[in-house]
Structure formats: C-alpha cells, structure tokens
C-alpha positions as CSV (number, residue, x, y, z in Angstrom):
1,X,-2.8,-115.3,-20.0
2,X,-4.6,-112.3,-21.6
3,X,-7.6,-113.5,-19.4
4,X,-5.2,-113.2,-16.3
5,X,-3.9,-109.7,-17.4
6,X,-7.3,-108.1,-17.8
7,X,-8.5,-109.5,-14.4
8,X,-5.4,-107.9,-12.7
9,X,-6.0,-104.5,-14.3
10,X,-9.6,-104.2,-13.5
11,X,-8.6,-105.1,-9.8
12,X,-6.0,-102.2,-10.0
13,X,-8.4,-99.8,-11.2
14,X,-10.9,-100.4,-8.6
15,X,-8.4,-100.0,-5.8
16,X,-7.3,-96.6,-7.5
17,X,-11.0,-95.3,-7.5
18,X,-11.4,-96.2,-3.9
19,X,-8.4,-94.3,-2.9
20,X,-9.3,-91.0,-4.7
21,X,-12.8,-91.0,-3.1
22,X,-11.3,-91.4,0.5
23,X,-8.5,-88.6,-0.4
24,X,-11.4,-86.1,-1.4
25,X,-13.3,-86.9,1.5
26,X,-10.3,-86.0,3.7
27,X,-9.5,-82.9,2.0
28,X,-13.1,-81.5,2.5
29,X,-12.9,-82.4,6.1
30,X,-9.6,-80.7,6.3
31,X,-11.1,-77.4,4.7
32,X,-14.1,-77.4,7.0
33,X,-11.9,-77.9,10.0
34,X,-9.7,-75.2,8.9
35,X,-12.6,-72.8,8.3
36,X,-14.0,-73.6,12.0
37,X,-10.3,-72.8,13.3
38,X,-10.0,-69.4,11.5
39,X,-13.5,-68.5,12.8
40,X,-12.5,-69.4,16.3
41,X,-9.3,-67.5,15.8
42,X,-11.1,-64.5,14.8
43,X,-13.7,-64.4,17.6
44,X,-10.8,-64.9,20.0
45,X,-8.9,-61.9,18.4
46,X,-12.1,-59.7,18.6
47,X,-12.4,-60.5,22.3
48,X,-8.7,-59.9,23.1
49,X,-8.7,-56.7,21.1
50,X,-11.9,-55.5,23.1
51,X,-10.3,-56.3,26.5
52,X,-7.0,-54.5,25.3
53,X,-9.1,-51.2,24.4
54,X,-11.0,-51.5,27.6
55,X,-7.5,-51.7,29.4
56,X,-5.8,-48.9,27.7
57,X,-8.9,-46.6,28.7
58,X,-8.6,-47.9,32.2
59,X,-4.9,-47.0,32.1
60,X,-5.7,-43.6,30.6
61,X,-8.0,-43.0,33.3
62,X,-5.5,-44.0,35.9
63,X,-3.0,-41.7,34.5
64,X,-5.4,-38.8,34.6
65,X,-6.2,-39.7,38.1
66,X,-2.6,-40.0,39.0
67,X,-1.9,-36.7,37.3
68,X,-4.6,-35.0,39.3
69,X,-3.5,-36.5,42.5
70,X,0.1,-35.2,41.8
71,X,-1.2,-31.7,41.0
72,X,-3.1,-31.6,44.3
73,X,-0.2,-33.0,46.0
74,X,2.0,-30.1,44.4
75,X,-0.4,-27.5,45.0
76,X,-0.3,-28.5,48.6
77,X,3.4,-27.9,48.9
78,X,3.2,-24.7,46.2
79,X,5.3,-21.9,47.5
80,X,4.1,-18.4,48.0
81,X,5.7,-16.7,45.0
82,X,4.3,-19.3,42.7
83,X,0.8,-18.9,44.2
84,X,1.3,-15.1,43.9
85,X,2.1,-15.3,40.2
86,X,-0.9,-17.9,39.6
87,X,-3.4,-15.5,41.2
88,X,-1.7,-12.6,39.0
89,X,-2.3,-14.6,36.0
90,X,-5.9,-15.2,36.9
91,X,-6.5,-11.6,37.6
92,X,-5.0,-10.7,34.2
93,X,-7.2,-13.2,32.4
94,X,-10.3,-11.8,34.3
95,X,-9.5,-8.3,33.1
96,X,-8.8,-9.2,29.6
97,X,-12.0,-11.2,29.5
98,X,-13.8,-8.1,31.0
99,X,-12.1,-5.7,28.4
100,X,-13.3,-8.3,25.7
101,X,-16.7,-8.3,26.8
102,X,-16.9,-4.5,27.0
103,X,-15.3,-3.8,23.9
104,X,-18.0,-6.3,22.1
105,X,-21.0,-4.5,24.0
106,X,-19.7,-1.1,22.9
107,X,-19.5,-2.0,19.3
108,X,-22.7,-3.5,19.3
109,X,-24.1,-0.3,21.0
110,X,-25.5,-2.7,23.9
111,X,-26.2,-1.3,27.5
112,X,-23.8,-2.1,30.1
113,X,-25.3,0.0,33.1
114,X,-27.1,-3.0,34.1
115,X,-23.9,-5.1,34.4
116,X,-21.6,-2.5,36.2
117,X,-21.5,-2.3,40.0
118,X,-21.5,0.7,42.0
119,X,-18.0,1.4,41.7
120,X,-18.4,1.4,37.9
121,X,-16.6,-2.1,37.5
122,X,-18.2,-4.5,35.1
123,X,-19.6,-7.7,36.7
124,X,-19.7,-10.9,34.6
125,X,-23.0,-12.6,35.1
126,X,-24.9,-15.4,33.3
127,X,-27.5,-12.9,31.9
128,X,-24.6,-11.1,30.1
129,X,-23.4,-14.4,28.4
130,X,-26.8,-15.1,27.4
131,X,-27.0,-11.8,25.5
132,X,-23.6,-12.4,24.0
133,X,-24.8,-15.9,22.9
134,X,-27.8,-14.1,21.5
135,X,-25.8,-11.7,19.6
136,X,-23.2,-14.2,18.2
137,X,-26.2,-16.4,17.1
138,X,-27.7,-13.4,15.1
139,X,-24.0,-12.9,13.7
140,X,-23.6,-16.4,12.6
141,X,-27.0,-16.5,11.1
142,X,-27.7,-12.7,10.0
143,X,-31.2,-11.8,8.6
144,X,-32.6,-8.5,7.0
145,X,-34.2,-6.2,9.9
146,X,-35.9,-2.9,9.2
147,X,-33.9,-0.1,10.9
148,X,-33.5,3.8,10.7
149,X,-30.4,4.8,8.8
150,X,-29.0,8.1,7.6
151,X,-28.7,8.3,4.1
152,X,-26.4,10.4,1.9
153,X,-28.7,13.4,2.0
154,X,-28.7,13.5,5.7
155,X,-32.4,12.1,6.0
156,X,-33.4,9.4,8.4
157,X,-35.3,6.6,6.7
158,X,-35.9,3.0,7.3
159,X,-33.6,0.6,5.5
160,X,-33.4,-3.2,5.5
161,X,-30.0,-3.5,7.2
162,X,-28.1,-6.7,7.2
163,X,-25.2,-7.3,9.6
164,X,-22.4,-9.7,8.5
165,X,-19.8,-9.8,11.1
166,X,-18.1,-6.4,11.1
167,X,-20.0,-5.4,8.0
168,X,-23.5,-3.7,7.5
169,X,-25.4,-3.6,4.3
170,X,-28.7,-1.4,3.9
171,X,-31.0,-1.1,1.1
172,X,-34.4,0.5,0.4
173,X,-36.2,-1.1,-2.4
174,X,-38.6,1.9,-2.8
175,X,-36.1,4.5,-3.2
176,X,-33.5,2.2,-4.8
177,X,-30.8,3.3,-2.5
178,X,-28.2,1.4,-0.4
179,X,-24.5,0.6,0.3
180,X,-22.2,0.0,3.2
181,X,-22.9,1.3,6.8
182,X,-20.7,3.2,9.0
183,X,-21.2,4.5,12.5
184,X,-19.4,7.6,13.4
185,X,-18.5,8.3,17.0
186,X,-21.0,9.5,19.4
187,X,-23.8,8.8,16.8
188,X,-26.7,6.4,17.5
189,X,-27.7,5.9,14.0
190,X,-25.5,4.4,11.2
191,X,-24.8,6.2,7.9
192,X,-24.7,5.1,4.3
193,X,-21.1,5.8,2.8
194,X,-21.6,8.0,0.0
195,X,-20.0,7.7,-3.5
196,X,-19.4,4.0,-3.1
197,X,-21.9,1.8,-4.8
198,X,-22.5,2.6,-8.7
199,X,-25.7,1.6,-10.4
200,X,-24.9,-1.9,-11.3
201,X,-23.9,-2.4,-7.7
202,X,-27.0,-1.3,-6.5
203,X,-28.9,-3.7,-8.8
204,X,-26.5,-6.6,-7.4
205,X,-27.6,-5.4,-3.9
206,X,-31.3,-5.5,-4.7
207,X,-30.8,-9.2,-6.1
208,X,-29.1,-10.0,-2.9
209,X,-31.9,-8.6,-0.8
210,X,-34.7,-10.5,-2.9
211,X,-33.1,-13.9,-3.8
212,X,-30.5,-14.2,-0.7
213,X,-27.7,-14.8,-3.5
214,X,-25.7,-12.0,-5.2
215,X,-22.4,-10.1,-5.7
216,X,-21.9,-7.4,-3.0
217,X,-19.2,-4.6,-2.6
218,X,-17.5,-4.4,0.7
219,X,-14.6,-2.8,2.4
220,X,-11.8,-5.6,3.4
221,X,-10.1,-2.8,5.3
222,X,-13.2,-2.3,7.8
223,X,-13.1,1.6,7.3
224,X,-9.7,2.3,6.5
225,X,-10.7,2.6,2.7
226,X,-13.5,5.2,3.6
227,X,-10.9,7.1,5.7
228,X,-8.5,7.3,2.7
229,X,-11.2,8.2,0.5
230,X,-12.2,11.2,2.4
231,X,-8.3,12.1,3.0
232,X,-7.4,12.4,-0.7
233,X,-6.4,16.1,-1.2
234,X,-6.4,18.2,-4.1
235,X,-3.3,20.4,-4.9
236,X,-4.3,23.4,-3.1
237,X,-5.2,21.7,0.0
238,X,-1.9,19.7,-0.1
239,X,-0.1,23.1,-0.5
240,X,-1.9,24.5,2.2
241,X,-0.6,21.8,4.7
242,X,3.0,23.3,4.0
243,X,2.1,26.3,6.0
244,X,3.6,29.9,5.7
245,X,6.7,28.6,4.0
246,X,5.0,27.0,1.3
247,X,4.4,30.5,-0.5
248,X,7.9,31.9,-0.8
249,X,8.9,28.5,-2.2
250,X,6.1,28.5,-4.8
251,X,7.1,32.2,-5.4
252,X,10.7,31.1,-6.4
253,X,9.3,28.3,-8.3
254,X,7.3,30.6,-10.5
255,X,10.3,33.1,-11.0
256,X,12.5,30.1,-12.0
257,X,9.8,29.2,-14.6
258,X,9.2,32.5,-16.1
259,X,13.1,32.9,-16.3
260,X,13.6,29.6,-18.0
261,X,10.8,30.1,-20.3
262,X,12.0,33.7,-21.4
263,X,15.7,32.7,-21.4
264,X,15.0,29.4,-23.5
265,X,13.1,31.4,-26.1
266,X,15.8,34.0,-26.4
267,X,18.6,31.5,-26.7
268,X,16.6,29.5,-29.4
269,X,16.1,32.8,-31.6
270,X,19.9,33.5,-31.4
271,X,21.7,32.3,-34.5
272,X,24.1,29.8,-34.2
273,X,27.6,30.7,-34.8
274,X,29.2,29.2,-38.2
275,X,31.8,26.5,-37.9
276,X,33.3,27.7,-41.3
277,X,33.2,31.3,-40.5
278,X,36.3,32.5,-41.9
279,X,36.0,30.5,-45.0
280,X,32.8,32.0,-45.8
281,X,34.2,35.5,-45.5
282,X,37.0,34.6,-47.8
283,X,34.3,33.5,-50.5
284,X,32.4,36.7,-50.1
285,X,32.8,40.2,-51.4
286,X,32.7,42.1,-48.4
287,X,32.5,45.6,-50.3
288,X,29.0,44.8,-51.3
289,X,26.0,44.0,-49.2
290,X,26.3,40.2,-49.9
291,X,27.5,39.3,-46.3
292,X,24.5,40.7,-44.9
293,X,22.6,37.9,-46.3
294,X,25.0,35.1,-45.2
295,X,25.5,36.2,-41.5
296,X,23.2,37.3,-39.0
297,X,23.2,38.5,-35.4
298,X,26.6,38.5,-33.6
299,X,28.5,37.4,-36.6
300,X,27.4,40.2,-38.7
301,X,28.4,42.6,-36.0
302,X,31.7,41.2,-35.8
303,X,32.2,41.6,-39.7
304,X,31.2,45.2,-39.3
305,X,33.7,45.7,-36.8
306,X,36.4,44.2,-38.9
307,X,35.3,46.0,-42.3
308,X,35.1,49.4,-40.5
309,X,38.6,49.3,-38.6
310,X,42.1,47.7,-40.0
311,X,44.2,45.0,-38.1
312,X,45.2,46.9,-34.9
313,X,44.6,47.0,-31.0
314,X,41.7,49.3,-31.7
315,X,40.0,46.6,-33.5
316,X,40.9,44.0,-31.2
317,X,39.5,46.0,-28.4
318,X,36.3,46.5,-30.1
319,X,35.8,42.7,-30.7
320,X,36.6,42.1,-27.1
321,X,34.0,44.8,-26.0
322,X,31.4,43.1,-28.3
323,X,32.0,39.8,-27.2
324,X,31.7,40.9,-23.4
325,X,28.6,42.5,-24.1
326,X,27.3,39.7,-26.1
327,X,28.4,37.5,-23.2
328,X,26.2,39.6,-20.9
329,X,23.3,39.5,-23.0
330,X,23.4,35.6,-23.4
331,X,24.0,34.9,-19.8
332,X,21.8,37.5,-18.4
333,X,19.1,35.8,-16.0
334,X,20.6,32.5,-16.0
335,X,21.5,33.1,-12.4
336,X,17.8,33.5,-11.6
337,X,17.3,29.9,-12.3
338,X,20.3,28.6,-10.3
339,X,19.4,30.9,-7.4
340,X,15.8,29.6,-7.3
341,X,17.3,25.9,-7.6
342,X,19.5,26.6,-4.7
343,X,17.2,28.5,-2.4
344,X,14.1,26.3,-2.8
345,X,15.4,23.4,-0.9
346,X,16.8,25.5,1.7
347,X,13.5,27.1,2.2
348,X,12.0,23.6,2.3
349,X,14.5,22.8,5.1
350,X,13.6,25.7,6.9
351,X,9.8,24.7,6.7
352,X,10.9,21.0,7.9
353,X,12.6,22.8,10.9
354,X,9.7,25.0,11.6
355,X,7.2,22.2,11.5
356,X,9.1,19.8,13.9
357,X,9.4,22.7,16.4
358,X,5.7,22.9,16.1
359,X,5.3,19.3,16.4
360,X,7.5,19.0,19.7
361,X,5.6,22.1,21.0
362,X,2.2,20.0,20.7
363,X,3.7,17.0,22.1
364,X,4.9,18.9,25.2
365,X,1.5,20.4,25.6
366,X,-0.8,17.7,24.7
367,X,1.6,14.5,25.0
368,X,2.0,11.9,22.4
369,X,-1.5,10.0,22.8
370,X,-3.2,12.1,20.2
371,X,-1.6,11.5,16.9
372,X,-3.9,14.2,15.1
373,X,-2.7,16.8,17.5
374,X,1.0,16.3,16.3
375,X,0.2,15.5,12.6
376,X,-0.2,19.2,11.6
377,X,3.4,20.0,12.4
378,X,4.7,16.8,10.7
379,X,2.6,17.6,7.4
380,X,4.0,21.1,7.4
381,X,7.6,19.6,7.8
382,X,7.2,17.3,5.0
383,X,5.1,19.1,2.4
384,X,7.6,22.0,2.5
385,X,10.3,19.5,1.9
386,X,8.6,18.0,-0.8
387,X,7.8,21.5,-2.4
388,X,11.4,22.6,-2.1
389,X,12.5,19.5,-4.0
390,X,10.0,20.0,-6.9
391,X,11.0,23.4,-7.4
392,X,14.7,22.7,-7.3
393,X,15.1,19.4,-9.4
394,X,13.5,20.9,-12.6
395,X,15.3,24.3,-11.7
396,X,18.6,22.9,-11.5
397,X,18.0,20.5,-14.8
398,X,17.2,23.7,-16.6
399,X,19.9,25.8,-15.5
400,X,22.3,23.2,-16.5
401,X,20.7,23.1,-19.9
402,X,20.7,26.8,-20.4
403,X,24.0,27.2,-19.2
404,X,25.5,24.6,-21.5
405,X,23.6,26.4,-24.5
406,X,25.0,30.0,-23.4
407,X,28.5,28.5,-23.0
408,X,28.3,26.8,-26.5
409,X,27.3,30.2,-28.2
410,X,29.9,32.1,-26.4
411,X,32.6,29.7,-26.9
412,X,32.1,29.3,-30.7
413,X,31.7,33.3,-31.1
414,X,34.9,33.9,-29.3
415,X,36.8,31.4,-31.5
416,X,35.4,33.1,-34.8
417,X,36.0,36.3,-33.1
418,X,39.9,35.4,-32.6
419,X,40.2,34.1,-36.0
420,X,38.8,37.4,-37.6
421,X,41.0,39.5,-35.6
422,X,44.1,38.0,-37.6
423,X,42.2,38.4,-40.9
424,X,42.8,41.6,-43.0
425,X,39.4,41.9,-44.6
426,X,40.4,45.1,-46.6
427,X,43.4,43.4,-48.0
428,X,41.3,40.5,-48.7
429,X,39.0,42.7,-50.7
C-alpha cells in the first residue's frame, strides 16, 4: 500500500511541474504581445496627432484666407463715409509718424534739410530710416566718444561723452572733471551741469569710465531737477517777486514787531497787582515809610492818594483819574499791533488783485501760450498774499497776548482801587 501511495504522489508532482512551466511560458508570451501592442498604439497615436496638427494648421490658413476674402469683399462695397474715415485715420497716422521722426532728429541734432521737400514738408525715405536705425543701435549699445563740451567755467574742452538714452555723461581724466550734460536751446555744444557731482561721485564716474562698471548719479526727472535747482530763490529775491506792494507790507510788519517788543518789555517790567492788597495795608503802619517797601508802581500811587486824602468823593475822583491814566499807559501802542494785523492781509489782497490784473493784461497782449509771460503777475499775486499772512498771523497772536496781559493788570488794579476807596486809612492808623 505504501508503495502504491508513493507512486501516485510522484505522478501528481510531475503533472504539476509540467503545468507550471506551461503557465510561465504563456505569461511571458502575453507580456511580449502586450508590449508590441502598446508600441503599435503609440506609433499610431503619434501619426494621428501629426495629422491633427497639420489639419489644424490647414484650417487656420483657410480661416485667414477666408477672412482676407471677406475683407476684400467688404471693401468692394465699403461706403464713401467709411472710406473717408479710413483715409483720415491713415493721414493722422502719417502725420504722427512724421512728427515723431522730426522730434527724434531734432533731439539728436541731426540735419533734416536733406529730407524736406521744396514746400518744407518732411519726406520719409529709406535713407532716413537707416539713420534712425544707426542712432537707435548706438543708443542700445552706447560707447564713450570724444566730443567738445563746455565745462562749468565756460571753456570748450574735449571730454569722453557717453549717451545713455536721454542721459549724457562726460568725463575728462586729465582734468578730473565730469558730470551730467545738458543742452540749452539754440546751443550746439552741451554743457556740464555745475555743482552736481561731488568728489566721491567723480571718483565713481572715473571708475565707470575705466572699468565700465560703477555707480553714477543721474537726474531721473530728465532736466526738471536742474530747473528746480536754478529756480531756488533766497528771501530777498522771493520778496522782490511781490512787486511794489511787498514794501508796505514789510513796513507794517516791522512796525508791528517794534511795537510788540517795546510793549511786551514794558508790560513785563510793570509790577503785578497784589491779590491781598487790603490785607497787606491793614498789617502795615502807613504813617511810616514801610509801605514803600511792600508796594511799588501803581499800588504805591493808590496808597499815596488814600493817605493824603480822607474818604470822600474827591479821593474817589483822584483814584479814578489815576486809573484812567494808568489804563492809557498800559494800553498805549497796543492798537499799532492790532492795526498791522488787520492792514497786512488787506495789502496782500490788494497786491493779489494788482497781480491778477497784470496777468490778464499780459494774457490779452501775448495770449496764453507762453507761461513765462504771465507768471510774473501770478507770482506778484501769490507772494503779496503770502507776505500779508506772514505779517498778520504773528501780529494777531501777539496783539491778543498783549491785550490779555494789559486787561489783567487793569482789572486787578481797578478791583484794588475800589476796595481802597472804602477804606479809611487814617482811622486805621
């Protein structure tokens, strides 16, 4: 039995090994077939994609051809108004191009006489565009060129000049001079802008000339910063722009200043009235000279009146008369400051009206095209207003402070005088 069992087991193992080898062979064959199928699909997809792209290009070309045919068809039936509008647009474009080209030639100081017709009109030609191309190439790839330049002393000297778009730099290594260049109207040679480059900036410029790399200082406003630099005025020139009305405003300002200083000094020297005036009198022997030590100024004068006169209307009249005299002395010349504060802005307004009248007269004579012609009247109008306010505002403030100080002195002294008028100093003695 055992022998029969082992024989059956051996036969089963042999059959299983044979089936496994067949199955492995089928898997390998299936993988090869799948790989070939994928390669075939990829090749066919690539072919189809190439055909699709070619078809899309053909469709795009046909669309462009159809658009051209439709445009040509539309132009055959275009109306006269549309044709006139198109011609007008073409003419405007042509005029704009001529203006741009002419402006470029003028900025680069290039001759235009060879490209103008007998009527003086600019004629665009291939040679002109060759010049433009050459200039633009030089702008894109600039290099140093030796050219005559007017330095800050007015001397014409050869400098190494580099054009960087709208900017121009110049440097002379022998003289160690250089800086930004500017070209004035109706002047053939460029000028070095003075007082711009410091010694350290000139050293950076020299390094830039030698090595082609370095820090340079330039004007990002393309000339406006230079104009502002030269337009900066000092105080005297700024006041002179105000014209004839600036002088009386300054005179009133000076008068107000002198009156403020004098009156302020006077009020500071005046003794302040005491808050306990009557209590001090009651504690002092007025028959002696002791009250001369404790009281000064107006209070001492009030005590003198009270000591020399008994309680009566006569003493009250003398006290009132002294208070009126004291008030006049305290408030004297305060009106000068207030008057200056009131008159100065009115004079500024008068100067404003005068300047605007002058402006309108210039505009009526020369028109509004030249701003420099009418700027004088506007400067006069604005500067006089400015000066009037500069004088009026401090004068008004100082007038208020001085009046408050004077009113405080008068009020306290009057209160002390009223209390003193009811006090019998002789009986108190």
